C-alpha positions, -999 to 999 in steps of 0.1 A, spaced: 356 -232 -109 382 -244 -142 373 -272 -161 388 -283 -195 371 -297 -228 399 -317 -240 382 -318 -273 360 -302 -292 354 -290 -332 347 -253 -328 350 -256 -367 315 -279 -368 292 -263 -347 262 -243 -358 265 -207 -368 238 -201 -385 211 -210 -361 230 -216 -320 257 -198 -320 268 -159 -335 304 -173 -336 336 -188 -321 340 -159 -292 300 -167 -285 309 -204 -279 339 -199 -259 318 -173 -242 293 -197 -231 320 -224 -223 330 -200 -198 303 -187 -177 296 -222 -169 329 -228 -156 345 -239 -195 377 -219 -190 401 -235 -217 392 -258 -249 415 -282 -271 397 -274 -305 408 -306 -327 421 -310 -362 410 -335 -385 422 -325 -418 453 -296 -427 435 -277 -448 407 -271 -417 433 -268 -393 446 -241 -409 417 -224 -407 403 -230 -370 441 -216 -366 438 -183 -378 401 -180 -365 414 -185 -333 454 -166 -332 439 -138 -307 421 -166 -282 439 -177 -253 414 -196 -239 419 -222 -269 447 -243 -276 446 -265 -310 456 -303 -324 469 -311 -360 466 -338 -372 443 -360 -400 415 -383 -390 406 -415 -405 375 -408 -417 389 -378 -435 415 -394 -457 401 -391 -488 396 -349 -482 430 -342 -491 462 -361 -500 486 -370 -470 514 -349 -464 538 -357 -439 562 -327 -443 534 -307 -444 516 -322 -412 550 -313 -395 554 -277 -403 516 -270 -391 524 -283 -360 554 -265 -349 531 -238 -342 528 -225 -307 497 -230 -302 495 -265 -317 499 -288 -281 489 -320 -298 487 -341 -327 454 -353 -336 431 -371 -338 444 -396 -356 437 -431 -351 420 -461 -368 380 -465 -377 374 -500 -396 334 -497 -388 328 -467 -409 356 -473 -430 369 -508 -431 381 -509 -471 412 -494 -463 427 -505 -432 463 -504 -448 463 -465 -453 447 -461 -425 476 -476 -399 500 -460 -427 486 -428 -421 481 -437 -385 520 -449 -376 533 -415 -400 514 -395 -374 527 -408 -346 562 -404 -357 553 -363 -362 543 -368 -322 576 -382 -313 596 -356 -334 580 -332 -323 573 -342 -286 536 -337 -289 513 -361 -272 485 -379 -297 452 -377 -296 438 -415 -304 408 -419 -322 398 -455 -322 366 -477 -333 362 -519 -340 400 -515 -344 412 -518 -310 438 -543 -314 452 -526 -343 452 -494 -326 473 -506 -297 494 -525 -316 508 -497 -340 508 -473 -309 533 -503 -298 554 -500 -326 556 -467 -330 567 -461 -292 539 -440 -287 547 -438 -249 574 -415 -257 552 -389 -269 521 -400 -246 488 -392 -257 447 -399 -247 424 -418 -257 395 -395 -261 358 -401 -263 366 -438 -247 344 -463 -253 368 -496 -256 366 -525 -230 384 -531 -196 416 -546 -212 421 -523 -242 419 -493 -212 448 -516 -191 470 -512 -222 463 -482 -222 471 -469 -190 505 -494 -197 516 -471 -222 506 -443 -197 478 -431 -220 450 -411 -205 415 -415 -208 391 -389 -218 354 -390 -209 331 -377 -231 290 -373 -226 291 -410 -235 295 -417 -197 264 -403 -192 240 -425 -214 215 -453 -202 229 -480 -216 269 -474 -208 275 -493 -178 304 -507 -193 321 -479 -194 310 -463 -166 330 -498 -149 364 -485 -168 360 -448 -152 355 -463 -122 388 -484 -125 410 -456 -145 429 -435 -118 419 -403 -111 451 -389 -123 449 -403 -158 408 -392 -167 406 -361 -191 370 -350 -197 355 -338 -232 322 -332 -250 338 -337 -285 311 -311 -298 292 -303 -317 290 -346 -315 273 -368 -283 255 -338 -263 256 -355 -223 223 -360 -207 198 -340 -199 209 -325 -232 217 -357 -258 196 -349 -292 202 -315 -295 239 -305 -306 267 -302 -282 287 -276 -274 315 -268 -249 295 -256 -221 287 -290 -215 318 -301 -206 301 -294 -173 276 -320 -171 305 -342 -183 326 -336 -154 297 -336 -127 292 -370 -139 326 -382 -137 332 -370 -100 303 -390 -88 313 -419 -103 349 -410 -87 335 -402 -50 351 -366 -54 330 -337 -54 330 -316 -86 355 -291 -72 376 -316 -68 377 -337 -95 374 -301 -124 407 -295 -105 425 -332 -110 412 -331 -145 423 -297 -156 457 -309 -138 459 -343 -157 454 -318 -188 484 -295 -179 507 -324 -172 499 -346 -203 501 -315 -229 525 -297 -212 505 -263 -210 495 -242 -182 464 -227 -185 449 -218 -150 
């Protein structure tokens, strides 16, 4: 079995109590069939530390970007992003996007930096990884306005509506399922996942957040992508092996990388 965790934050896991180091996390994932990980940037300084720590790991790819909730950590520098994102291990720009749920007082700044990062993605021909919360209409509009269909991308940790999903699919974007899809109150999201074609779906943990059932309430880790994969396979009427293969092929197609 070959499963890809298409979105995790390896630098944010608990290395005091749960894991010895990043090598330990990767080994635990591989033991459960999760053979490749995409670890995500939220600031450029944190990206640089992850890049250096994981330079020797073929089983891990990198995304470089500035998260909308981390804009205060350091001044945004488009040129620095462009230079860092050229690195051969960087396969995506992300995570980027809009979050009006936790931060509604800087919408204009979020929008400007989001647009700038889409432009970097188009310049480098690397897909975008989108975070959106309480900002669905603006997210779609900015993707359209900045021609994000050129670079392509994925709506990570999907929690939006059916209408949003259809608009994202119209832009040739992919939809990624996190542990939320296993939660009891997530029937609307499950309806969307049933609707989305299997060849446009990815799976992720978003670790250390959002651990799937039966680990809900515990810290998430890439090994738990297995549970997400199993659950989505059941929603799509596929075997776990079939969906694992399909979602891995989707990952390879979107990110222009061969991981198997």
